[in-house]
Kinemage of the C-alpha trace (Angstrom):
@kinemage 1
@onewidth
@group {chain A} dominant
@subgroup {mainchain}
@vectorlist {calphas} color= white
{ca thr a 1} P -114.566 -69.572 -55.711
{ca pro a 2} L -111.222 -69.296 -53.871
{ca gly a 3} L -110.369 -65.803 -52.655
{ca arg a 4} L -110.754 -63.232 -49.900
{ca tyr a 5} L -114.235 -62.397 -48.639
{ca arg a 6} L -115.921 -60.113 -46.131
{ca ile a 7} L -119.228 -60.406 -44.304
{ca asp a 8} L -120.674 -57.389 -42.491
{ca phe a 9} L -122.941 -58.323 -39.592
{ca his a 10} L -125.239 -55.381 -38.765
{ca val a 11} L -125.527 -56.139 -35.069
{ca gly a 12} L -126.536 -52.610 -34.066
{ca asp a 13} L -129.761 -52.982 -36.040
{ca tyr a 14} L -130.356 -56.333 -34.344
{ca phe a 15} L -129.867 -55.066 -30.783
{ca thr a 16} L -131.868 -51.852 -31.194
{ca gly a 17} L -134.646 -53.779 -32.974
{ca thr a 18} L -135.010 -56.363 -30.204
{ca gly a 19} L -135.011 -53.852 -27.372
{ca gly a 20} L -132.029 -55.719 -25.926
{ca gly a 21} L -129.728 -52.735 -25.680
{ca asp a 22} L -129.408 -48.987 -25.494
{ca asp a 23} L -130.973 -46.556 -27.964
{ca ile a 24} L -127.582 -46.352 -29.683
{ca ala a 25} L -125.834 -49.720 -29.887
{ca phe a 26} L -122.227 -49.975 -28.679
{ca leu a 27} L -121.391 -52.209 -31.670
{ca asp a 28} L -122.889 -51.250 -35.014
{ca val a 29} L -121.312 -53.337 -37.792
{ca val a 30} L -118.970 -56.290 -37.184
{ca pro a 31} L -116.841 -57.006 -40.279
{ca val a 32} L -115.460 -60.536 -40.651
{ca glu a 33} L -112.801 -60.991 -43.334
{ca phe a 34} L -111.714 -64.497 -44.308
{ca gly a 35} L -110.052 -66.503 -47.067
{ca ile a 36} L -111.306 -69.546 -48.954
{ca asn a 37} L -108.889 -71.971 -50.597
{ca asp a 38} L -111.288 -74.760 -51.570
{ca gly a 39} L -114.061 -73.405 -53.773
{ca asp a 40} L -116.017 -76.644 -53.378
{ca gly a 41} L -115.763 -76.699 -49.577
{ca his a 42} L -118.471 -75.882 -47.047
{ca tyr a 43} L -117.829 -72.862 -44.848
{ca his a 44} L -119.720 -71.964 -41.690
{ca ile a 45} L -118.760 -68.711 -39.951
{ca pro a 46} L -120.541 -68.386 -36.605
{ca leu a 47} L -120.734 -65.030 -34.853
{ca leu a 48} L -121.377 -65.075 -31.106
{ca ile a 49} L -122.575 -61.638 -30.044
{ca ser a 50} L -123.557 -59.722 -26.948
{ca pro a 51} L -124.383 -56.015 -26.747
{ca tyr a 52} L -120.730 -55.268 -25.889
{ca gly a 53} L -118.569 -57.929 -27.554
{ca tyr a 54} L -118.304 -60.707 -30.108
{ca ser a 55} L -116.342 -63.789 -31.112
{ca thr a 56} L -116.091 -65.622 -34.411
{ca tyr a 57} L -114.362 -68.729 -35.734
{ca arg a 58} L -114.463 -71.184 -38.609
{ca gly a 59} L -117.188 -73.646 -37.756
{ca ser a 60} L -117.459 -77.232 -38.868
């Protein structure tokens, strides 16, 4: 359905659960807000994360 959406990536849980970071993660939740115009389209929203930064984009 066309509209505005939000995905919350709980990266703090991921990093503390894998032992790949500090006891308290630098990043906790990464919100990604985006809009969809074509309700029948396919949307892929990659999130590239490290313990101290992230990047996202509309994938193919």
